[in-house]
N, C-alpha and C positions, 0 to 999 in steps of 0.2 A: 413304809415300804414302797407298797408298790407305785403309789403314788409320786413319791419321791423318784424312782426309775423311770416312771414316763415321763416328767420333766427332765430326766440328765440323757436319756435314750436319744432323743432328739440332735442332741450335740454329736454323740458319737455315729450317728445312722449320717449326718452330715459328713464325718471323716469315710464313714464306710464307703460313700457314694462317690466321694473323689475317687479314695483307692477304686474302686470299681471302674470309673470312668477311663481312668488310667491304665490300669491291668489290662482291661479288654481291650484297650486302645481304641475305644471309642471317642476319645481326645487324646491328644497326643500326653505325653508326660513330660514337654517341653513347655504346655501351658500352664500345668501345677507351677511350674519354679517360677513363670513370668505373672502370673496372677498372685502368687506369696510376694514377689516384689514388689506389685501394685499396692497389694494389700498395708505392706509393712512403711511405704513411703507415703501414701494418702488416707486411705480409710481410718487405719488405728491410729495415725500421730493425731488426726482431727478429732476422733473419739476421744482420747485424752486430754488434748487441748481444750476441746467443750467442756467436758466434764470438771476438769482442774477450774476453767475460767470461771465456771457457774457456782462451785462446790462452795459450801459454809463448814469450815473447820472445826468450826466450836471453838476455836483454839487447844484441838488437840496437839499433843506432841506427838512426830513420828517417830520418837526413841524405842516407846517400847515395841512398837511394830517391828522397826528392824528387829530388835533383841528376840523377840517371841521366833520372829520368822528364823531367823540366820543362828539360833541355837538350835534350831531342829537341823537346820541344814549341816550344822561341824558336827552333830551326834549322830546324824546317817552316814555322811561322806566317812568320816572317822572309822564306824562299823564296816562300811563297805569295803574300803580302803584294810583293814586289817583282816576280814574274811577271805579277801582274794589274797593277801601276799601269806596268811598263816594259815587258813583253810585247805585252799587252792592250791598253795606254795608255786603260787605265779610271781613274778618280778614286779618291782618296784611300780615300773611304768604303768603295767596291767593294773598295779593297785592303785593309783591315781584313776586311772579310766573309770573303774570298776565304783572308786568313792563318787566319782563325779555323776558316774551314771546313778548312782543312787541317789542324787540329791539335786541335781539339775531339774528343775520341773519346767515344764512348756507353758510358763504363764503366761505368756503373749497371746498364743494363739490359739489356746483352748483355756486357759486361766481366766480370761477376760473374759470370754462368752460366756461361760460357765456363773462366774460371779456375776455379772449384769444381768443372767437370767433369774439367780436365784436370792442377790442380796439387793441388788439395783445399784444407784447412783451412788449410797455409802460405801459398797464393795467398789464399786472402781474406784473411787477416791483413794482409798484404801491399796487399791491394786496397783494404784498409778506412782504413788507414793512407794512402795515397794521395787518397783520396775525403775526407777529413779538411780538406784545404785545396786539393783541384783544385775543385770547382765556386767558393768564392770566390776564389781567384787567377784563375781565368779569366775570371770574371764581371766583376771588378773590372778587369784587363788589359782586357779586349774593350770595356766602356762607357768607360774613360777615352779610347782611343784613337778612338773611334768619336765622342764628343764632340768631340776635338781636330777629327779629319776633317770632323764637320759643320760646325765652326766657320770650317774654310777652304773647303769646298766651297758651303755655304749661306750664309756669313756670320754674324753675331750672336755673343753670348758662347757660354760653356759654363761647364758646372756647375766647380766647385774637386772635386780629388780628396779633399778633406775631406766633401763633400757626396756622392759615391759611395759612399765607405766607409760612412757611416752608412746610405744605403738599404741597402747589401749585408748589412753587418751586423744589421738590421734585420730582414731575410727571414730570415738565419740561425740567429737564436735561436730563431726557430720554425720552424724545418727540420727535419724527423723524423728525417733521415739524421746529422745534427750531434748531436741530443738522443742518440741511438740509442748511436753513437761515444761520447760523455762518458761515458754510465752506464755502458758496457760496461767501460771503460777504468776508470773507478772501481771495478766491483765484480772485476774482475781486481788492480787495487793493494789492495783489501782484503781479498784472500783470501774473500770470499764468494761460495756458489753458491745458486741458486733449488729452492727444495724441489721434490721428485720431481714433484708434481702439477702444476707450474707448469713445471717442464721441460719434461713432456711436452708440455704446450700449448703452448709455444714452439716447440716442436723440429716439430709437425704443422703451426705456422701458416708458419713459417720455411719448409719443405718447399716450399710452394707458390710458391717467390717467381721461381725459373725460370720453369716453364711459363706461370704470368701474365702476368708482366712480358714475354716474348717474345712472346706471343699479344698482347695490347696494346700493344704496339710494333708489331707486323703490322698493325692495326690502324689504327694513328693513320698511318701511311707513306701511307693514301691520299690525305692532305691535301698530300702531298708529291711531284707528279708531275716527272717530269724534263720540265723544259718551257724553252728560252730560256738565250743563256751556254754552251750545249753543250761548245763549245770550252775555255773557262775552267773550265767545272766538271768536264768530263774532265780536266785536269792538278791542279785542286785533289784531285779524290778518287785520283789517283796519286800525289801527297804524301802523302795520310794513309793508304793502305793500303801503300807501301813506303818512301819515305823516313824516315817516324816511327817505326817500329818499328827500319829500321835503325839510325838513330842514336841510340833509345833501349838498344839491343842493343849499339852499339858503347860508348857512356858506363858500361854498368853492368858490362861487361867491364872496361873499364879502372879501375873503382872496386870490383871483385872480389865485385860482389854475390853470394848465394848463390845457387845454382842455381834452389831454387823462386821465392826474388824475382823473380830477372831473368827467369825463364820468366813470370810473372806480369804483369810491367809490360809485358815484352814483348809480349804475348799481348793484354792491354787497349790497346798502343799501336796495334796491329793493326786492332782492330774501326773499324765502319763510323762515319762523324760523326754527333753528336748535335745532337739538335732546338734546342738552346740557340744554334749556330750563327746559325740562322733565326729564333730569337725574338730575338735580335739588330739582325736584318737587317730583320724586320717593326717594329721599334721605333724605327729610323732611316730607313725607307721607302727601302732602297739593297741591291741584290744578293738579295733574296728568291727570284728564279729562278735564281740560282746557287747558292744555299746550299742550296734544297730540289732541287734535279740534282744534286748534290752528296751528299746523303744518301741519294738513291735510287739513285744511282750505286755509292756505297760500300757499299750494305746488298746492293745486285745481284750483287756483284763478291766482295763481302768472305767469303763461302765458300769461296772458291778463294786468296785471298792469306793470310788466317788459317789454313786447312791449313799453308799453307805454310811460315809460321814456327813454327807446332807443330812439323811434321818438321823442320825445321832447327833447333830447340831439343832434339829428342830425345823 
């Protein structure tokens, strides 16, 4: 267990480094936002592109992977929603944010570095396949549920599902990760390879993804202090770190996913909550404090729970 912890700790230490730099104002917090944008638009897409372009899928189907992961998401989201609504007596809007905070993993900035470190290229392939539908599916479901909840709580109308899909689809067309994913799959399918000079350049830029992503995330976390709704945030954080990976692990085992793919999706399901839950909360002006607290609590304790799941998976 101690050896696993020592492998996981550097990932969270880089997050702590970023947080410390911004918190002490040694580096402006605005640098974290700029650095995060840079990682999202160049190193991370190139990492996904290179991995998928060179991957050997062995004829594996993505559907069992998606079923295993999103079954865990559905169960955890539902439990988080019900706990907020009936145990803490919160309204429907808070219920949606609680469910989303419990089940929305930061599988891009934390999941990918961890999976790359612990599983290798097979794990990055699995996670890239997951990322292909994770963000659009989670954002569509979260937005539709919040539109419905807001209509009940605040009154007024709500947008149609088609309007939400149109908005999300428009954003995805310009999303660098989606573009990189399809470009990598096309190159793989056509059997094309990059010229050596281009490959060396891509490799060098892609290799900066993990440290830059983690430091920028740490700097960004200064915007999400632990405040308010601590009882509910503690519950949602516990669901995120323990219930969700347990559900994903159980379903992956039942579906007989390969060890590498199982480890990849269990690890990424055990990482801290992503900021998208807070973005939805801010947009609908509900549960911002609870979402921010969940992000910070899961990041604070994630090093221990991720280490546990990695140890359990061997």
